[in-house]
N, CA, C and O atoms as a Tripos MOL2 file, in Angstrom:
@<TRIPOS>MOLECULE
protein
  264   263    66     0     0
PROTEIN
NO_CHARGES

@<TRIPOS>ATOM
      1 N          -7.7530  -24.6410   -7.5060 N.3       1 MET1
      2 CA         -6.7120  -23.4210   -7.2440 C.3       1 MET1
      3 C          -6.7630  -22.8010   -6.0970 C.2       1 MET1
      4 O          -7.8750  -22.5010   -5.6610 O.2       1 MET1
      5 N          -5.6920  -22.5010   -5.4210 N.am      2 ALA2
      6 CA         -5.6430  -21.8080   -4.2080 C.3       2 ALA2
      7 C          -6.0940  -20.2140   -4.4570 C.2       2 ALA2
      8 O          -5.9130  -19.5360   -5.4690 O.2       2 ALA2
      9 N          -6.7690  -19.8250   -3.1430 N.am      3 GLU3
     10 CA         -7.6470  -18.8360   -3.1390 C.3       3 GLU3
     11 C          -6.3880  -17.7180   -3.3950 C.2       3 GLU3
     12 O          -5.2520  -18.1900   -3.4450 O.2       3 GLU3
     13 N          -6.5190  -16.6100   -3.5180 N.am      4 LYS4
     14 CA         -5.7530  -15.1970   -3.2460 C.3       4 LYS4
     15 C          -6.4420  -14.5780   -2.0840 C.2       4 LYS4
     16 O          -7.6230  -14.2340   -2.0360 O.2       4 LYS4
     17 N          -5.4200  -14.4730   -1.0290 N.am      5 ARG5
     18 CA         -5.4470  -13.7950    0.4150 C.3       5 ARG5
     19 C          -5.1620  -12.1570   -0.2200 C.2       5 ARG5
     20 O          -4.4760  -11.9860   -1.2280 O.2       5 ARG5
     21 N          -5.7300  -11.1480    0.4560 N.am      6 VAL6
     22 CA         -5.2240   -9.9510    0.5190 C.3       6 VAL6
     23 C          -5.0900   -9.5450    1.8120 C.2       6 VAL6
     24 O          -6.1340   -9.8750    2.3740 O.2       6 VAL6
     25 N          -4.1010   -8.8120    2.8590 N.am      7 LYS7
     26 CA         -4.1000   -8.1670    4.0020 C.3       7 LYS7
     27 C          -4.1770   -6.9560    4.0800 C.2       7 LYS7
     28 O          -3.3490   -6.2000    3.5720 O.2       7 LYS7
     29 N          -5.3020   -6.5460    4.8060 N.am      8 ILE8
     30 CA         -5.3400   -5.1280    4.6940 C.3       8 ILE8
     31 C          -5.4870   -4.5580    6.3050 C.2       8 ILE8
     32 O          -6.3740   -5.0360    7.0130 O.2       8 ILE8
     33 N          -4.6890   -3.6490    6.7660 N.am      9 TRP9
     34 CA         -4.8670   -2.9840    7.9890 C.3       9 TRP9
     35 C          -4.9510   -1.6490    8.1750 C.2       9 TRP9
     36 O          -4.2630   -0.9370    7.4440 O.2       9 TRP9
     37 N          -5.4310   -1.3060    8.7420 N.am     10 TYR10
     38 CA         -5.4230    0.2790    9.0610 C.3      10 TYR10
     39 C          -5.2140    0.6910   10.4800 C.2      10 TYR10
     40 O          -5.8980    0.1940   11.3750 O.2      10 TYR10
     41 N          -4.2440    1.6310   10.7280 N.am     11 ASP11
     42 CA         -4.2500    2.4580   12.0650 C.3      11 ASP11
     43 C          -5.0680    3.3780   12.2830 C.2      11 ASP11
     44 O          -5.1900    4.1530   11.3340 O.2      11 ASP11
     45 N          -5.6800    3.5950   13.1720 N.am     12 PRO12
     46 CA         -6.7960    5.0290   13.2920 C.3      12 PRO12
     47 C          -5.5050    5.7740   13.8830 C.2      12 PRO12
     48 O          -5.4450    6.9760   13.6240 O.2      12 PRO12
     49 N          -4.5800    5.2840   14.5570 N.am     13 GLU13
     50 CA         -4.2710    6.8370   15.4280 C.3      13 GLU13
     51 C          -3.1520    6.9590   14.4890 C.2      13 GLU13
     52 O          -2.4570    7.8540   14.9700 O.2      13 GLU13
     53 N          -2.6640    6.5870   13.5280 N.am     14 GLY14
     54 CA         -1.0090    6.7760   12.8990 C.3      14 GLY14
     55 C          -2.2440    7.3400   11.4470 C.2      14 GLY14
     56 O          -1.9330    8.4150   10.9330 O.2      14 GLY14
     57 N          -3.3530    6.7290   10.9480 N.am     15 ASP15
     58 CA         -3.8790    7.1320    9.5610 C.3      15 ASP15
     59 C          -3.1010    7.0140    9.1880 C.2      15 ASP15
     60 O          -2.2380    7.8300    8.8670 O.2      15 ASP15
     61 N          -3.1620    5.6170    9.0790 N.am     16 TYR16
     62 CA         -1.9440    4.8380    8.3560 C.3      16 TYR16
     63 C          -2.9820    3.5060    7.6980 C.2      16 TYR16
     64 O          -3.6690    2.8090    8.4450 O.2      16 TYR16
     65 N          -2.9290    3.2740    5.8030 N.am     17 LEU17
     66 CA         -3.7500    1.7050    5.9300 C.3      17 LEU17
     67 C          -2.3400    0.7830    4.8510 C.2      17 LEU17
     68 O          -1.4540    1.0590    4.0420 O.2      17 LEU17
     69 N          -2.7040    0.0640    5.2780 N.am     18 GLU18
     70 CA         -1.7170   -0.6240    4.4240 C.3      18 GLU18
     71 C          -2.5040   -2.1300    3.5040 C.2      18 GLU18
     72 O          -3.3690   -2.8140    4.0510 O.2      18 GLU18
     73 N          -2.1290   -2.3380    2.4580 N.am     19 VAL19
     74 CA         -2.4830   -3.3740    1.6730 C.3      19 VAL19
     75 C          -1.6520   -4.2910    1.1180 C.2      19 VAL19
     76 O          -0.8810   -3.9870    0.2080 O.2      19 VAL19
     77 N          -1.7260   -5.3050    1.5420 N.am     20 ILE20
     78 CA         -0.6780   -6.5240    0.7650 C.3      20 ILE20
     79 C          -1.4510   -7.3150    0.0920 C.2      20 ILE20
     80 O          -2.6230   -7.5940    0.3410 O.2      20 ILE20
     81 N          -0.5860   -7.7970   -1.0420 N.am     21 PHE21
     82 CA         -1.7190   -8.7260   -2.1740 C.3      21 PHE21
     83 C          -0.6890  -10.1920   -2.0840 C.2      21 PHE21
     84 O          -1.0890  -11.2260   -2.6200 O.2      21 PHE21
     85 N           0.5810  -10.1520   -1.3940 N.am     22 ASP22
     86 CA          1.2560  -11.1650   -1.6120 C.3      22 ASP22
     87 C           2.6260  -11.4290   -0.2240 C.2      22 ASP22
     88 O           3.7670  -10.9890   -0.3680 O.2      22 ASP22
     89 N           2.1740  -12.2080    1.0220 N.am     23 GLN23
     90 CA          3.4640  -12.0440    1.8270 C.3      23 GLN23
     91 C           4.5810  -12.6550    1.4540 C.2      23 GLN23
     92 O           4.8500  -13.7680    1.9060 O.2      23 GLN23
     93 N           5.4560  -11.9640    0.5070 N.am     24 LYS24
     94 CA          6.8150  -12.0400    0.3650 C.3      24 LYS24
     95 C           7.7720  -10.9160    1.0970 C.2      24 LYS24
     96 O           7.3540   -9.8510    1.5530 O.2      24 LYS24
     97 N           9.2370  -11.3980    1.1220 N.am     25 PRO25
     98 CA          9.8420  -10.5260    1.7490 C.3      25 PRO25
     99 C           9.9820   -9.1750    0.6630 C.2      25 PRO25
    100 O          10.0950   -9.4080   -0.5410 O.2      25 PRO25
    101 N           9.9710   -8.0410    1.0710 N.am     26 GLY26
    102 CA         10.0940   -6.7650    0.2190 C.3      26 GLY26
    103 C          10.6910   -5.8620    0.9250 C.2      26 GLY26
    104 O          11.4090   -6.0090    1.9140 O.2      26 GLY26
    105 N          10.3300   -4.7970    0.3140 N.am     27 TYR27
    106 CA         10.5590   -3.8690    0.9740 C.3      27 TYR27
    107 C           9.3670   -2.0850    0.4440 C.2      27 TYR27
    108 O           8.4270   -2.0380   -0.3500 O.2      27 TYR27
    109 N           9.8280   -1.2140    1.0810 N.am     28 PHE28
    110 CA          8.7380    0.0590    0.7120 C.3      28 PHE28
    111 C           9.6570    0.9070   -0.1200 C.2      28 PHE28
    112 O          10.8710    0.7900    0.0520 O.2      28 PHE28
    113 N           9.1750    1.7620   -1.0190 N.am     29 ARG29
    114 CA          9.7580    2.4690   -2.0220 C.3      29 ARG29
    115 C           8.6730    3.5790   -2.2690 C.2      29 ARG29
    116 O           7.4590    3.3760   -2.2590 O.2      29 ARG29
    117 N           9.2390    4.6720   -2.4720 N.am     30 GLU30
    118 CA          8.5710    5.9770   -2.9640 C.3      30 GLU30
    119 C           7.7940    5.8910   -4.1050 C.2      30 GLU30
    120 O           8.3280    5.2470   -5.0090 O.2      30 GLU30
    121 N           6.5950    6.3830   -4.3660 N.am     31 THR31
    122 CA          5.6060    6.7740   -5.6160 C.3      31 THR31
    123 C           5.8260    7.8660   -5.8420 C.2      31 THR31
    124 O           6.5900    8.5410   -5.1510 O.2      31 THR31
    125 N           4.9840    8.4550   -7.2350 N.am     32 THR32
    126 CA          5.1530   10.0310   -7.5770 C.3      32 THR32
    127 C           4.6450   10.8270   -6.1010 C.2      32 THR32
    128 O           5.1280   11.8460   -5.6080 O.2      32 THR32
    129 N           3.6980   10.1260   -5.6810 N.am     33 CYS33
    130 CA          2.5930   10.5000   -4.7000 C.3      33 CYS33
    131 C           3.5950   10.4420   -3.1490 C.2      33 CYS33
    132 O           4.4040    9.5790   -2.8090 O.2      33 CYS33
    133 N           3.2240   11.5460   -2.5130 N.am     34 ASP34
    134 CA          4.2300   11.5190   -0.9110 C.3      34 ASP34
    135 C           3.5870   10.5370   -0.0800 C.2      34 ASP34
    136 O           4.2940    9.9330    0.7260 O.2      34 ASP34
    137 N           1.7280   10.1510   -0.1840 N.am     35 GLN35
    138 CA          1.4500    9.5250    0.6370 C.3      35 GLN35
    139 C           1.4210    8.3620    0.5170 C.2      35 GLN35
    140 O           1.4230    7.6970    1.5530 O.2      35 GLN35
    141 N           1.3850    7.6680   -0.7990 N.am     36 VAL36
    142 CA          1.8970    6.3150   -1.2330 C.3      36 VAL36
    143 C           3.3510    5.7690   -1.3170 C.2      36 VAL36
    144 O           4.2900    6.0890   -2.0460 O.2      36 VAL36
    145 N           3.2060    4.6750   -0.1550 N.am     37 MET37
    146 CA          4.4040    3.8650   -1.2190 C.3      37 MET37
    147 C           3.7610    2.5120   -1.5220 C.2      37 MET37
    148 O           2.7150    1.9710   -1.1610 O.2      37 MET37
    149 N           4.8950    2.1280   -2.4140 N.am     38 GLU38
    150 CA          4.6620    0.4950   -2.7350 C.3      38 GLU38
    151 C           5.6020   -0.1460   -2.5890 C.2      38 GLU38
    152 O           6.7100    0.0550   -3.0860 O.2      38 GLU38
    153 N           5.1080   -1.4440   -1.5200 N.am     39 LYS39
    154 CA          6.1500   -2.5410   -1.7720 C.3      39 LYS39
    155 C           6.5060   -3.3680   -2.7790 C.2      39 LYS39
    156 O           5.6150   -3.7130   -3.5560 O.2      39 LYS39
    157 N           7.6120   -3.7670   -2.9440 N.am     40 VAL40
    158 CA          8.1360   -4.6500   -3.7600 C.3      40 VAL40
    159 C           8.7310   -5.4730   -3.3610 C.2      40 VAL40
    160 O           9.0850   -5.4150   -2.1830 O.2      40 VAL40
    161 N           9.1300   -6.7030   -4.2630 N.am     41 ASP41
    162 CA         10.2800   -7.6230   -4.0660 C.3      41 ASP41
    163 C          11.2260   -7.4070   -4.7330 C.2      41 ASP41
    164 O          11.1460   -6.3600   -5.3760 O.2      41 ASP41
    165 N          12.5250   -8.2340   -4.9090 N.am     42 ASP42
    166 CA         13.5190   -7.8430   -4.9310 C.3      42 ASP42
    167 C          13.5890   -7.6390   -6.5720 C.2      42 ASP42
    168 O          14.4450   -6.8580   -6.9890 O.2      42 ASP42
    169 N          12.7230   -8.3090   -7.5250 N.am     43 ALA43
    170 CA         12.5900   -8.0900   -8.7800 C.3      43 ALA43
    171 C          11.7730   -7.0250   -9.3990 C.2      43 ALA43
    172 O          11.4960   -6.7250  -10.5610 O.2      43 ALA43
    173 N          11.4600   -6.5200   -8.1490 N.am     44 GLY44
    174 CA         10.4890   -4.9940   -8.2730 C.3      44 GLY44
    175 C           8.7790   -5.1560   -8.8230 C.2      44 GLY44
    176 O           7.9550   -4.3330   -9.2210 O.2      44 GLY44
    177 N           8.7450   -6.8450   -8.5850 N.am     45 ASN45
    178 CA          7.1130   -6.7150   -8.3960 C.3      45 ASN45
    179 C           6.7860   -6.5170   -7.2370 C.2      45 ASN45
    180 O           7.3440   -6.6460   -6.1470 O.2      45 ASN45
    181 N           4.8340   -5.8520   -7.9250 N.am     46 ILE46
    182 CA          4.4540   -5.1910   -6.7630 C.3      46 ILE46
    183 C           3.6750   -6.1480   -5.6060 C.2      46 ILE46
    184 O           2.8830   -7.0000   -6.0080 O.2      46 ILE46
    185 N           3.8860   -6.0080   -4.3620 N.am     47 LEU47
    186 CA          3.4820   -6.8120   -3.2600 C.3      47 LEU47
    187 C           2.2540   -5.8340   -2.4700 C.2      47 LEU47
    188 O           1.5470   -6.3050   -1.5800 O.2      47 LEU47
    189 N           2.1680   -4.8160   -2.8150 N.am     48 GLY48
    190 CA          1.3200   -4.3320   -1.7710 C.3      48 GLY48
    191 C           1.4560   -2.6410   -1.9870 C.2      48 GLY48
    192 O           1.8230   -2.2010   -3.0770 O.2      48 GLY48
    193 N           1.1680   -1.8530   -0.9970 N.am     49 PHE49
    194 CA          0.8070   -0.6730   -1.0730 C.3      49 PHE49
    195 C           0.5900    0.2270    0.5870 C.2      49 PHE49
    196 O           0.1690   -0.3920    1.5640 O.2      49 PHE49
    197 N           0.8870    1.4610    0.6480 N.am     50 SER50
    198 CA          0.7590    1.8040    2.1140 C.3      50 SER50
    199 C          -0.1030    3.5470    1.9210 C.2      50 SER50
    200 O           0.1940    4.3230    1.0130 O.2      50 SER50
    201 N          -0.5870    3.6800    2.4110 N.am     51 VAL51
    202 CA         -1.3270    5.1600    2.0780 C.3      51 VAL51
    203 C          -1.3400    5.8830    3.5290 C.2      51 VAL51
    204 O          -2.0460    5.4430    4.4370 O.2      51 VAL51
    205 N          -0.5150    7.0180    3.6840 N.am     52 LEU52
    206 CA         -0.3760    7.8990    4.7090 C.3      52 LEU52
    207 C          -1.3770    8.8140    5.0570 C.2      52 LEU52
    208 O          -2.0750    8.9220    4.0480 O.2      52 LEU52
    209 N          -1.8010    9.4960    5.8980 N.am     53 LYS53
    210 CA         -2.9790   10.2250    6.1860 C.3      53 LYS53
    211 C          -4.4330   10.1750    5.3550 C.2      53 LYS53
    212 O          -5.0060   11.1300    4.8310 O.2      53 LYS53
    213 N          -4.8200    8.8930    5.3900 N.am     54 VAL54
    214 CA         -6.3200    8.0140    4.6910 C.3      54 VAL54
    215 C          -7.2740    8.9650    5.1210 C.2      54 VAL54
    216 O          -8.2800    9.0250    4.4140 O.2      54 VAL54
    217 N          -7.2300    9.6150    5.9570 N.am     55 SER55
    218 CA         -8.5990   10.4020    6.3290 C.3      55 SER55
    219 C          -8.9490   12.1620    5.0980 C.2      55 SER55
    220 O          -9.9470   12.7350    4.6610 O.2      55 SER55
    221 N          -7.3840   12.3680    5.0220 N.am     56 SER56
    222 CA         -7.3300   13.3540    3.7010 C.3      56 SER56
    223 C          -8.2020   13.2100    2.4310 C.2      56 SER56
    224 O          -8.6370   14.0970    1.6980 O.2      56 SER56
    225 N          -8.3480   11.8540    2.3570 N.am     57 LEU57
    226 CA         -8.7960   10.9850    1.0830 C.3      57 LEU57
    227 C         -10.7830   11.1850    1.2190 C.2      57 LEU57
    228 O         -11.6540   10.6400    0.5410 O.2      57 LEU57
    229 N         -10.9090   12.1620    2.3550 N.am     58 LYS58
    230 CA        -12.4940   12.5670    2.3830 C.3      58 LYS58
    231 C         -12.7910   13.5550    0.9920 C.2      58 LYS58
    232 O         -13.7910   13.4960    0.2760 O.2      58 LYS58
    233 N         -11.4510   14.5990    0.8200 N.am     59 ARG59
    234 CA        -11.7860   15.9960    0.1940 C.3      59 ARG59
    235 C         -12.0260   15.1570   -1.6150 C.2      59 ARG59
    236 O         -12.8400   15.3590   -2.5160 O.2      59 ARG59
    237 N         -10.9620   14.2930   -1.4710 N.am     60 ALA60
    238 CA        -10.7680   13.7870   -2.8980 C.3      60 ALA60
    239 C         -10.1740   12.6270   -3.3650 C.2      60 ALA60
    240 O          -9.2120   12.1300   -2.7790 O.2      60 ALA60
    241 N         -10.5810   12.2240   -4.2090 N.am     61 PRO61
    242 CA         -9.6240   10.4840   -4.3140 C.3      61 PRO61
    243 C          -8.2900   10.9260   -4.4900 C.2      61 PRO61
    244 O          -7.9130   12.0950   -4.5680 O.2      61 PRO61
    245 N          -7.4660    9.6830   -4.5590 N.am     62 LEU62
    246 CA         -5.9470    9.5610   -4.6010 C.3      62 LEU62
    247 C          -5.8060    8.9870   -6.2500 C.2      62 LEU62
    248 O          -6.8970    8.6260   -6.6910 O.2      62 LEU62
    249 N          -5.3050    8.9260   -6.6720 N.am     63 GLU63
    250 CA         -4.5870    8.3960   -7.9170 C.3      63 GLU63
    251 C          -3.3220    8.2540   -7.8630 C.2      63 GLU63
    252 O          -2.6770    9.2770   -7.6320 O.2      63 GLU63
    253 N          -2.5500    6.9110   -8.0650 N.am     64 VAL64
    254 CA         -1.2010    6.8540   -7.9490 C.3      64 VAL64
    255 C          -1.3960    5.6370   -9.1040 C.2      64 VAL64
    256 O          -2.4230    4.9800   -9.2740 O.2      64 VAL64
    257 N           0.2400    5.4820  -10.0690 N.am     65 ALA65
    258 CA          0.1390    4.9010  -10.7190 C.3      65 ALA65
    259 C           1.4650    3.4180  -10.2320 C.2      65 ALA65
    260 O           2.6600    3.7130  -10.2550 O.2      65 ALA65
    261 N           1.1220    2.2440   -9.9180 N.am     66 LEU66
    262 CA          2.4560    1.4330   -9.1840 C.3      66 LEU66
    263 C           2.8980    0.7850  -10.1410 C.2      66 LEU66
    264 O           3.8830    0.0610   -9.9930 O.2      66 LEU66
@<TRIPOS>BOND
     1     1     2 1
     2     2     3 1
     3     3     4 2
     4     3     5 am
     5     5     6 1
     6     6     7 1
     7     7     8 2
     8     7     9 am
     9     9    10 1
    10    10    11 1
    11    11    12 2
    12    11    13 am
    13    13    14 1
    14    14    15 1
    15    15    16 2
    16    15    17 am
    17    17    18 1
    18    18    19 1
    19    19    20 2
    20    19    21 am
    21    21    22 1
    22    22    23 1
    23    23    24 2
    24    23    25 am
    25    25    26 1
    26    26    27 1
    27    27    28 2
    28    27    29 am
    29    29    30 1
    30    30    31 1
    31    31    32 2
    32    31    33 am
    33    33    34 1
    34    34    35 1
    35    35    36 2
    36    35    37 am
    37    37    38 1
    38    38    39 1
    39    39    40 2
    40    39    41 am
    41    41    42 1
    42    42    43 1
    43    43    44 2
    44    43    45 am
    45    45    46 1
    46    46    47 1
    47    47    48 2
    48    47    49 am
    49    49    50 1
    50    50    51 1
    51    51    52 2
    52    51    53 am
    53    53    54 1
    54    54    55 1
    55    55    56 2
    56    55    57 am
    57    57    58 1
    58    58    59 1
    59    59    60 2
    60    59    61 am
    61    61    62 1
    62    62    63 1
    63    63    64 2
    64    63    65 am
    65    65    66 1
    66    66    67 1
    67    67    68 2
    68    67    69 am
    69    69    70 1
    70    70    71 1
    71    71    72 2
    72    71    73 am
    73    73    74 1
    74    74    75 1
    75    75    76 2
    76    75    77 am
    77    77    78 1
    78    78    79 1
    79    79    80 2
    80    79    81 am
    81    81    82 1
    82    82    83 1
    83    83    84 2
    84    83    85 am
    85    85    86 1
    86    86    87 1
    87    87    88 2
    88    87    89 am
    89    89    90 1
    90    90    91 1
    91    91    92 2
    92    91    93 am
    93    93    94 1
    94    94    95 1
    95    95    96 2
    96    95    97 am
    97    97    98 1
    98    98    99 1
    99    99   100 2
   100    99   101 am
   101   101   102 1
   102   102   103 1
   103   103   104 2
   104   103   105 am
   105   105   106 1
   106   106   107 1
   107   107   108 2
   108   107   109 am
   109   109   110 1
   110   110   111 1
   111   111   112 2
   112   111   113 am
   113   113   114 1
   114   114   115 1
   115   115   116 2
   116   115   117 am
   117   117   118 1
   118   118   119 1
   119   119   120 2
   120   119   121 am
   121   121   122 1
   122   122   123 1
   123   123   124 2
   124   123   125 am
   125   125   126 1
   126   126   127 1
   127   127   128 2
   128   127   129 am
   129   129   130 1
   130   130   131 1
   131   131   132 2
   132   131   133 am
   133   133   134 1
   134   134   135 1
   135   135   136 2
   136   135   137 am
   137   137   138 1
   138   138   139 1
   139   139   140 2
   140   139   141 am
   141   141   142 1
   142   142   143 1
   143   143   144 2
   144   143   145 am
   145   145   146 1
   146   146   147 1
   147   147   148 2
   148   147   149 am
   149   149   150 1
   150   150   151 1
   151   151   152 2
   152   151   153 am
   153   153   154 1
   154   154   155 1
   155   155   156 2
   156   155   157 am
   157   157   158 1
   158   158   159 1
   159   159   160 2
   160   159   161 am
   161   161   162 1
   162   162   163 1
   163   163   164 2
   164   163   165 am
   165   165   166 1
   166   166   167 1
   167   167   168 2
   168   167   169 am
   169   169   170 1
   170   170   171 1
   171   171   172 2
   172   171   173 am
   173   173   174 1
   174   174   175 1
   175   175   176 2
   176   175   177 am
   177   177   178 1
   178   178   179 1
   179   179   180 2
   180   179   181 am
   181   181   182 1
   182   182   183 1
   183   183   184 2
   184   183   185 am
   185   185   186 1
   186   186   187 1
   187   187   188 2
   188   187   189 am
   189   189   190 1
   190   190   191 1
   191   191   192 2
   192   191   193 am
   193   193   194 1
   194   194   195 1
   195   195   196 2
   196   195   197 am
   197   197   198 1
   198   198   199 1
   199   199   200 2
   200   199   201 am
   201   201   202 1
   202   202   203 1
   203   203   204 2
   204   203   205 am
   205   205   206 1
   206   206   207 1
   207   207   208 2
   208   207   209 am
   209   209   210 1
   210   210   211 1
   211   211   212 2
   212   211   213 am
   213   213   214 1
   214   214   215 1
   215   215   216 2
   216   215   217 am
   217   217   218 1
   218   218   219 1
   219   219   220 2
   220   219   221 am
   221   221   222 1
   222   222   223 1
   223   223   224 2
   224   223   225 am
   225   225   226 1
   226   226   227 1
   227   227   228 2
   228   227   229 am
   229   229   230 1
   230   230   231 1
   231   231   232 2
   232   231   233 am
   233   233   234 1
   234   234   235 1
   235   235   236 2
   236   235   237 am
   237   237   238 1
   238   238   239 1
   239   239   240 2
   240   239   241 am
   241   241   242 1
   242   242   243 1
   243   243   244 2
   244   243   245 am
   245   245   246 1
   246   246   247 1
   247   247   248 2
   248   247   249 am
   249   249   250 1
   250   250   251 1
   251   251   252 2
   252   251   253 am
   253   253   254 1
   254   254   255 1
   255   255   256 2
   256   255   257 am
   257   257   258 1
   258   258   259 1
   259   259   260 2
   260   259   261 am
   261   261   262 1
   262   262   263 1
   263   263   264 2
@<TRIPOS>SUBSTRUCTURE
     1 MET1         2 RESIDUE 1 A MET
     2 ALA2         6 RESIDUE 1 A ALA
     3 GLU3        10 RESIDUE 1 A GLU
     4 LYS4        14 RESIDUE 1 A LYS
     5 ARG5        18 RESIDUE 1 A ARG
     6 VAL6        22 RESIDUE 1 A VAL
     7 LYS7        26 RESIDUE 1 A LYS
     8 ILE8        30 RESIDUE 1 A ILE
     9 TRP9        34 RESIDUE 1 A TRP
    10 TYR10       38 RESIDUE 1 A TYR
    11 ASP11       42 RESIDUE 1 A ASP
    12 PRO12       46 RESIDUE 1 A PRO
    13 GLU13       50 RESIDUE 1 A GLU
    14 GLY14       54 RESIDUE 1 A GLY
    15 ASP15       58 RESIDUE 1 A ASP
    16 TYR16       62 RESIDUE 1 A TYR
    17 LEU17       66 RESIDUE 1 A LEU
    18 GLU18       70 RESIDUE 1 A GLU
    19 VAL19       74 RESIDUE 1 A VAL
    20 ILE20       78 RESIDUE 1 A ILE
    21 PHE21       82 RESIDUE 1 A PHE
    22 ASP22       86 RESIDUE 1 A ASP
    23 GLN23       90 RESIDUE 1 A GLN
    24 LYS24       94 RESIDUE 1 A LYS
    25 PRO25       98 RESIDUE 1 A PRO
    26 GLY26      102 RESIDUE 1 A GLY
    27 TYR27      106 RESIDUE 1 A TYR
    28 PHE28      110 RESIDUE 1 A PHE
    29 ARG29      114 RESIDUE 1 A ARG
    30 GLU30      118 RESIDUE 1 A GLU
    31 THR31      122 RESIDUE 1 A THR
    32 THR32      126 RESIDUE 1 A THR
    33 CYS33      130 RESIDUE 1 A CYS
    34 ASP34      134 RESIDUE 1 A ASP
    35 GLN35      138 RESIDUE 1 A GLN
    36 VAL36      142 RESIDUE 1 A VAL
    37 MET37      146 RESIDUE 1 A MET
    38 GLU38      150 RESIDUE 1 A GLU
    39 LYS39      154 RESIDUE 1 A LYS
    40 VAL40      158 RESIDUE 1 A VAL
    41 ASP41      162 RESIDUE 1 A ASP
    42 ASP42      166 RESIDUE 1 A ASP
    43 ALA43      170 RESIDUE 1 A ALA
    44 GLY44      174 RESIDUE 1 A GLY
    45 ASN45      178 RESIDUE 1 A ASN
    46 ILE46      182 RESIDUE 1 A ILE
    47 LEU47      186 RESIDUE 1 A LEU
    48 GLY48      190 RESIDUE 1 A GLY
    49 PHE49      194 RESIDUE 1 A PHE
    50 SER50      198 RESIDUE 1 A SER
    51 VAL51      202 RESIDUE 1 A VAL
    52 LEU52      206 RESIDUE 1 A LEU
    53 LYS53      210 RESIDUE 1 A LYS
    54 VAL54      214 RESIDUE 1 A VAL
    55 SER55      218 RESIDUE 1 A SER
    56 SER56      222 RESIDUE 1 A SER
    57 LEU57      226 RESIDUE 1 A LEU
    58 LYS58      230 RESIDUE 1 A LYS
    59 ARG59      234 RESIDUE 1 A ARG
    60 ALA60      238 RESIDUE 1 A ALA
    61 PRO61      242 RESIDUE 1 A PRO
    62 LEU62      246 RESIDUE 1 A LEU
    63 GLU63      250 RESIDUE 1 A GLU
    64 VAL64      254 RESIDUE 1 A VAL
    65 ALA65      258 RESIDUE 1 A ALA
    66 LEU66      262 RESIDUE 1 A LEU
């Protein structure tokens, strides 16, 4: 069975975190939270997500449905 790999990237200058579950073509779309975008393929399958202003999470956790 092939390993599943997750790509995690953080940009401290932009205070931006990106987590990608599947390296397929897709696009980012809004969620119910202004800080979080979800990456989906053309069929709507979740490929990953991104979080803006990650340092603000020190105050309280962020919960979003994907």
